[in-house]
C-alpha positions in Angstrom: 21.4 -51.1 91.6 24.1 -48.5 90.8 23.2 -44.8 90.1 24.4 -45.4 86.5 22.0 -48.2 86.0 19.1 -46.3 87.6 19.9 -43.3 85.3 20.1 -45.6 82.3 16.6 -47.1 83.0 15.2 -43.6 83.6 16.6 -42.4 80.3 15.2 -45.5 78.4 11.8 -44.9 80.0 11.9 -41.3 78.9 12.7 -42.4 75.4 9.9 -45.0 75.3 7.3 -42.5 76.6 8.7 -39.8 74.3 8.4 -42.1 71.3 4.7 -42.9 72.1 3.9 -39.2 72.6 5.7 -38.3 69.3 3.8 -40.9 67.4 0.5 -39.7 68.9 1.1 -36.0 68.5 3.1 -35.8 65.3 2.5 -39.0 63.5 4.8 -41.7 62.1 6.0 -39.4 59.2 7.5 -36.9 61.7 8.8 -39.4 64.2 12.6 -39.4 64.1 15.5 -39.6 66.6 15.5 -35.8 66.8 11.7 -35.4 67.5 11.6 -38.3 70.0 14.7 -36.9 71.8 13.2 -33.5 71.9 9.9 -34.8 73.3 11.8 -36.9 75.9 14.1 -34.1 76.8 17.3 -36.0 76.2 20.2 -35.9 73.6 19.2 -37.7 70.4 22.4 -39.7 70.5 20.9 -41.6 73.4 18.3 -43.1 71.0 21.1 -45.0 69.2 23.0 -45.7 72.4 20.1 -47.4 74.1 18.1 -48.9 71.2 20.4 -49.0 68.2 18.0 -47.4 65.8 14.7 -45.5 65.6 12.8 -48.5 64.4 14.0 -50.6 67.4 13.0 -47.8 69.7 9.6 -47.6 68.2 9.2 -51.4 68.4 10.2 -51.3 72.1 7.8 -48.4 72.7 5.0 -50.3 71.1 5.5 -53.3 73.5 6.0 -51.0 76.4 2.8 -49.1 75.8 0.7 -52.3 75.2 2.0 -53.9 78.4 1.2 -50.9 80.4 -2.3 -50.5 79.0 -3.3 -54.1 79.3 -2.0 -54.2 82.9 -4.3 -51.3 83.6 -7.4 -53.3 82.6 -6.4 -56.8 83.6 -8.2 -56.8 87.0 -11.4 -55.6 85.4 -11.3 -58.3 82.7 -10.9 -60.9 85.4 -14.3 -59.9 86.9 -16.2 -60.3 83.6 -18.9 -63.0 83.8 -20.7 -62.8 80.5 -20.1 -61.9 76.8 -22.3 -58.8 77.2 -20.2 -57.6 80.1 -17.0 -58.2 78.0 -18.4 -56.1 75.1 -19.6 -53.4 77.4 -16.1 -53.3 79.0 -14.6 -53.2 75.5 -16.7 -50.1 74.7 -15.6 -48.5 78.0 -11.9 -49.2 77.3 -12.4 -47.8 73.8 -13.8 -44.5 75.1 -11.0 -44.2 77.7 -8.3 -45.1 75.2 -9.6 -42.7 72.6 -9.7 -39.8 75.2 -6.1 -40.7 76.1 -5.0 -40.6 72.4 -4.2 -44.3 72.3 -6.6 -44.9 69.3 -4.6 -42.3 67.3 -1.4 -44.1 68.5 -2.7 -47.5 67.2 -3.5 -46.0 63.8 0.0 -44.6 63.6 1.6 -47.9 64.6 -0.5 -49.8 62.0 0.4 -47.2 59.3 4.1 -47.3 60.3 4.2 -51.1 60.1 3.9 -50.8 56.3 7.3 -49.0 56.1 9.1 -49.8 59.4 10.0 -53.5 59.4 10.3 -53.8 63.2 6.9 -52.2 63.9 4.8 -55.0 62.3 5.9 -57.8 64.7 5.9 -55.4 67.7 2.4 -54.1 66.9 1.2 -57.7 66.5 2.8 -58.7 69.8 1.1 -55.7 71.5 -2.3 -56.8 70.1 -1.6 -60.4 71.2 -1.4 -59.2 74.8 -5.1 -58.1 74.5 -6.0 -61.3 72.7 -4.6 -63.5 75.5 -6.7 -61.6 78.1 -9.9 -61.7 75.9 -9.4 -65.4 75.3 -9.2 -66.1 79.1 -12.5 -64.3 79.5 -14.2 -66.1 76.6 -13.1 -69.5 77.9 -14.5 -68.7 81.3 -17.8 -67.2 80.2 -18.6 -69.7 77.5 -17.9 -72.8 79.5 -21.1 -74.6 80.4 -23.2 -72.6 77.9 -24.7 -74.0 74.7 -21.9 -72.2 72.8 -18.9 -73.5 74.7 -18.8 -76.8 72.7 -19.1 -75.1 69.3 -16.8 -72.1 69.6 -13.0 -71.6 69.2 -12.1 -69.2 72.0 -8.7 -68.4 70.5 -10.1 -67.6 67.1 -13.1 -65.7 68.6 -10.7 -63.7 70.8 -8.8 -62.6 67.6 -12.2 -61.7 65.9 -13.2 -59.6 68.9 -9.8 -57.8 69.0 -9.9 -57.3 65.2 -13.4 -55.9 65.4 -12.5 -53.3 68.0 -9.3 -52.3 66.0 -11.4 -51.9 62.9 -14.0 -49.8 64.7 -11.3 -47.6 66.3 -9.8 -46.9 62.9 -13.2 -46.5 61.2 -14.2 -44.0 63.8 -11.8 -41.4 62.3 -13.9 -41.2 59.2 -17.4 -42.1 60.4 -17.9 -41.6 64.1 -21.7 -42.3 63.9 -21.1 -45.5 62.0 -18.5 -46.6 64.5 -20.9 -45.9 67.4 -23.6 -48.0 65.5 -21.1 -50.9 65.1 -20.4 -50.8 68.9 -24.1 -50.7 69.6 -24.6 -53.8 67.4 -21.9 -55.7 69.2 -23.5 -54.9 72.5 -26.9 -56.1 71.2 -25.3 -59.3 70.0 -23.9 -59.8 73.5 -27.3 -59.3 75.0 -28.8 -61.9 72.7 -26.2 -64.4 73.7 -26.8 -63.6 77.4 -30.5 -64.2 76.9 -29.8 -67.6 75.4 -27.5 -68.4 78.3 -30.4 -67.8 80.8 -32.7 -70.3 79.1 -33.7 -73.3 81.2 -32.0 -76.8 80.8 -34.6 -78.1 78.3 -34.2 -75.1 76.0 -30.4 -75.2 76.3 -30.5 -78.9 75.3 -32.5 -77.9 72.2 -30.0 -75.2 71.3 -27.1 -77.7 71.7 -28.9 -80.2 69.5 -29.5 -77.6 66.8 -25.9 -76.4 66.9 -24.7 -80.0 66.7 -26.8 -80.6 63.6 -25.8 -77.3 62.0 -22.1 -78.1 62.7 -22.3 -81.7 61.6 -21.5 -83.0 65.0 -23.3 -86.0 66.6 
């Protein structure tokens, strides 16, 4: 790798991280080539040289930030063995991400997607990285339980991700209500875990009930 290439990659990384910091600290309305470049400590012309436009830089920064964050928790997600563990880990991730300013960042990305065309698909792609990991966990923990036959892991993964996104945004206006919602999700996970621990006779009864309720035979 030539020094020029290494320097180019370093500059692009500075701009990506500068864009994420600017969004978090100043909001989407004040995010521009000038403010991002100032945060990154580089000339603002480099925004256009490396990314073509501010919108493309923001889209790339969204993907960059999501990939980095998901990678940080992937190993933990691979150790989850129950739905209650998944929800408890989700709450832990929520607390850590909020402390790191990433909940604020997500709010700015979602707000920006309304007016910055490139941000919508990039934000969705970032959320999809989470959904893929959640779906893997759900397929693993629900297999062999009374619920595995009657659930759609892909759809459920999106529901779980959407729930946490909603709670994160709701927390800004009602912290107590958001905490109660997280508590309720954990309680739901505990109920599911309790059903998973039933004996084979009780599990067969649950399966039969679910089959009748879903119209399956």
